[in-house]
C-alpha positions as CSV (number, residue, x, y, z in Angstrom):
1,X,304.3,24.7,142.7
2,X,302.8,28.0,141.0
3,X,304.0,26.8,137.6
4,X,302.7,23.1,138.0
5,X,299.2,24.7,138.7
6,X,299.6,27.1,135.8
7,X,300.4,24.2,133.6
8,X,297.5,22.4,134.5
9,X,295.2,25.5,133.7
10,X,297.4,26.0,130.3
11,X,296.3,22.4,129.0
12,X,292.8,23.1,129.7
13,X,293.1,26.4,128.1
14,X,294.4,24.6,125.0
15,X,292.0,22.2,125.1
16,X,289.2,24.4,125.1
17,X,290.7,26.9,122.8
18,X,291.7,24.5,120.0
19,X,287.8,23.5,119.8
20,X,286.2,26.8,119.7
21,X,288.5,29.7,121.2
22,X,288.2,31.3,124.5
23,X,291.4,29.6,126.0
24,X,292.2,33.2,127.6
25,X,289.1,32.9,129.8
26,X,290.9,30.2,131.5
27,X,294.6,31.1,131.4
28,X,294.8,34.8,132.0
29,X,292.4,34.7,135.4
30,X,294.5,31.7,136.4
31,X,297.9,33.8,135.7
32,X,296.6,36.8,137.8
33,X,295.6,34.1,140.6
34,X,298.3,32.2,140.9
35,X,301.4,34.3,140.1
36,X,303.2,36.1,143.0
37,X,302.0,39.2,143.6
38,X,304.7,41.0,142.2
39,X,304.7,39.4,138.9
40,X,301.0,39.5,138.7
41,X,301.2,43.3,139.4
42,X,302.2,44.0,135.8
43,X,299.2,43.6,133.3
44,X,301.5,43.9,130.1
45,X,303.4,41.0,131.7
46,X,300.8,38.7,132.5
47,X,298.9,39.4,128.9
48,X,302.7,38.7,127.4
49,X,303.3,35.3,129.2
50,X,299.8,34.2,128.1
51,X,300.2,35.0,124.5
52,X,303.6,33.1,124.4
53,X,301.9,30.1,126.1
54,X,298.7,30.4,123.7
55,X,300.8,30.6,120.6
56,X,302.0,27.3,121.1
57,X,298.8,25.7,121.2
58,X,297.3,27.8,118.7
59,X,300.1,26.5,116.2
60,X,299.5,23.0,116.8
61,X,296.1,23.5,116.1
62,X,296.6,24.7,112.8
63,X,299.2,21.8,112.0
64,X,296.4,19.4,113.1
65,X,293.4,20.8,111.4
66,X,295.2,21.4,108.3
67,X,296.1,17.7,107.9
68,X,292.5,16.6,108.1
69,X,290.5,19.6,106.7
70,X,291.0,21.1,103.3
71,X,291.5,25.1,104.3
72,X,291.5,27.9,101.4
73,X,295.1,28.9,101.8
74,X,294.8,31.5,99.1
75,X,292.2,33.3,101.0
76,X,293.1,32.8,104.6
77,X,296.7,33.6,104.1
78,X,296.1,37.3,103.0
79,X,293.8,37.6,106.2
80,X,296.2,36.0,108.7
81,X,299.2,38.9,107.2
82,X,296.6,41.7,107.9
83,X,295.7,40.5,111.2
84,X,299.1,40.2,112.4
85,X,299.7,43.9,111.4
86,X,296.6,45.0,112.7
87,X,297.1,43.0,115.9
88,X,300.3,44.8,116.4
89,X,298.5,48.3,116.0
90,X,296.2,47.4,118.4
91,X,298.5,46.5,121.2
92,X,300.3,50.1,120.5
93,X,297.0,51.6,120.5
94,X,295.8,50.2,124.1
95,X,298.5,51.6,125.9
96,X,297.0,55.2,125.8
97,X,293.3,54.3,125.4
98,X,290.7,52.5,127.8
99,X,289.3,49.1,127.0
100,X,286.4,49.8,129.4
101,X,283.9,51.1,126.8
102,X,284.1,48.1,124.7
103,X,282.9,45.6,127.4
104,X,279.2,46.9,127.1
105,X,279.3,46.5,123.3
106,X,280.9,43.2,123.8
107,X,278.3,41.8,126.0
108,X,275.5,42.9,123.3
109,X,277.5,41.3,120.4
110,X,277.9,38.0,122.3
111,X,274.0,37.8,123.3
112,X,273.3,38.3,119.5
113,X,275.9,35.4,118.4
114,X,274.4,33.0,120.7
115,X,270.9,33.7,119.9
116,X,271.4,33.5,116.4
117,X,273.5,29.9,116.6
118,X,271.0,28.9,118.6
119,X,268.0,29.7,116.8
120,X,269.4,28.3,113.4
121,X,270.0,24.6,114.2
122,X,271.4,24.0,110.7
123,X,273.9,26.9,110.9
124,X,277.5,25.2,110.2
125,X,276.0,21.6,109.8
126,X,277.5,21.9,106.2
127,X,280.4,23.4,104.2
128,X,278.9,25.6,101.7
129,X,281.2,28.8,100.8
130,X,279.3,31.6,99.6
131,X,282.0,33.4,97.7
132,X,284.9,32.8,95.1
133,X,288.2,32.8,96.3
134,X,289.0,35.9,94.7
135,X,286.3,38.0,96.6
136,X,286.8,35.5,100.0
137,X,290.6,36.6,99.8
138,X,289.4,40.6,100.0
139,X,286.7,39.5,102.8
140,X,289.4,37.6,104.8
141,X,291.6,40.8,104.6
142,X,288.6,43.1,106.1
143,X,288.1,40.5,108.6
144,X,291.6,40.1,109.7
145,X,292.0,43.7,110.1
146,X,289.0,44.3,112.0
147,X,289.7,41.1,114.2
148,X,293.4,41.8,114.4
149,X,293.0,45.1,115.8
150,X,290.3,43.9,118.4
151,X,292.4,41.2,119.6
152,X,295.5,43.6,120.0
153,X,293.4,46.0,121.5
154,X,291.1,44.0,123.8
155,X,291.3,40.4,123.0
156,X,288.6,38.1,124.8
157,X,286.3,36.3,122.6
158,X,288.3,36.6,119.4
159,X,288.4,33.0,118.8
160,X,284.6,32.4,119.1
161,X,283.8,35.9,117.0
162,X,285.9,34.4,114.2
163,X,284.2,31.2,114.4
164,X,280.8,32.8,114.1
165,X,282.0,35.0,111.2
166,X,283.2,32.2,109.4
167,X,280.3,29.8,109.8
168,X,277.5,32.8,109.2
169,X,279.3,35.0,106.7
170,X,281.4,32.6,104.7
171,X,279.2,29.8,105.0
172,X,281.6,27.5,106.3
173,X,280.9,24.1,108.7
174,X,281.7,24.5,112.2
175,X,284.8,22.4,112.1
176,X,286.1,24.3,109.1
177,X,285.4,27.5,110.5
178,X,287.3,26.7,114.0
179,X,290.3,25.4,111.9
180,X,290.3,28.7,109.6
181,X,289.8,30.9,113.2
182,X,293.0,29.3,114.3
183,X,295.1,30.5,111.3
184,X,293.8,34.0,111.7
185,X,294.5,33.7,115.4
186,X,298.1,32.3,115.0
187,X,298.8,35.5,113.0
188,X,297.5,37.8,115.8
189,X,299.0,35.8,118.5
190,X,302.6,35.9,116.8
191,X,302.3,39.7,116.7
192,X,301.3,40.2,120.0
193,X,304.3,38.0,121.2
194,X,306.5,40.0,119.3
195,X,305.2,43.2,120.9
196,X,305.5,41.8,124.4
197,X,308.8,40.2,124.0
198,X,310.2,43.3,122.3
199,X,308.8,45.0,125.8
200,X,310.3,42.5,127.8
201,X,306.7,41.7,129.3
202,X,307.2,37.8,129.0
203,X,308.1,35.8,132.2
204,X,309.8,33.1,130.0
205,X,310.2,30.8,133.1
206,X,306.4,30.5,133.4
207,X,305.2,30.7,129.9
208,X,307.6,28.2,128.4
209,X,306.4,25.1,130.6
210,X,303.0,26.6,130.0
211,X,303.3,26.4,126.3
212,X,304.3,22.9,126.5
213,X,301.2,21.9,128.4
214,X,299.1,24.4,126.1
215,X,300.4,22.4,123.3
216,X,299.3,18.8,124.7
217,X,295.9,20.3,125.5
218,X,295.4,21.7,122.0
219,X,296.5,18.2,120.3
220,X,293.9,16.4,122.3
221,X,291.3,19.4,121.6
222,X,291.7,19.2,117.8
223,X,291.7,15.5,117.7
224,X,288.3,15.0,119.7
225,X,286.9,17.9,117.6
226,X,287.8,15.9,114.5
227,X,286.5,12.8,115.8
228,X,283.4,14.2,117.3
229,X,282.8,16.7,114.2
230,X,280.3,19.6,113.6
231,X,277.6,19.1,116.3
232,X,280.0,18.7,119.1
233,X,282.0,21.8,118.0
234,X,278.6,23.6,117.5
235,X,277.3,22.8,121.2
236,X,281.0,23.5,122.8
237,X,280.8,26.7,121.1
238,X,277.2,27.6,122.4
239,X,278.9,26.9,126.1
240,X,281.9,29.0,125.6
241,X,279.9,31.8,124.4
242,X,277.3,31.5,127.2
243,X,280.1,31.6,129.7
244,X,281.7,34.8,128.0
245,X,277.9,36.4,128.3
246,X,277.7,35.5,132.4
247,X,281.3,36.7,132.9
248,X,280.7,40.1,130.9
249,X,277.0,40.2,132.2
250,X,278.7,39.7,135.8
251,X,281.0,42.6,135.3
252,X,278.3,44.9,134.0
253,X,276.3,44.3,136.8
254,X,279.0,44.9,139.5
255,X,279.6,48.2,137.6
256,X,276.2,49.5,137.8
257,X,275.9,48.2,141.7
258,X,279.2,50.2,142.6
């Protein structure tokens, strides 16, 4: 029965993640809550199961977006390959370091992202790339290294940060930014899956049916995003970032109270 419920949450996670990222906010807590105590006790196993499920939806989003949206593969692929390598490095580093210090910084960054996006109503409404392909490729590599390492080391908010970078820095519209973010995210997920599989931290009997559900949710989410367009994606983006702020604000408040 737990797997059935997990598949429901995986479907919802795939739907949300395909539009603006943030699927891990739904799927990871569900795994901790619904898995038997013995399986949920090992954090790496929960994360590995989540990553295998997530990559199914992320890959589907890449396929769906690439069919309808013109992506600059010449700049995205170098960034994706860099993200793949640095995500693996981040996953290796997290085994020996604490991520607790990142939470206050993450909260501040999310507030800045939300405030900036809300204040600039026209942000991401038109596609006006600021850089030539050559320079965009080098910047994509830089973004891939930073975001890839962050995703492997910590993770929450990766998709939302990528969308904001592509909109605010690269000059993409929200829909193209979401599609581009999925390419980078797919690479970081692939790297994480390789790491967790090699260390035997994936519950395949849970992850595979969840992956099918995540894929179905992603298919619905990408189609809805392309149908509704940039304003819908922008609004959805602000909602997800607000949820992230509330989540980490609540955790920070509990930490101060303890």
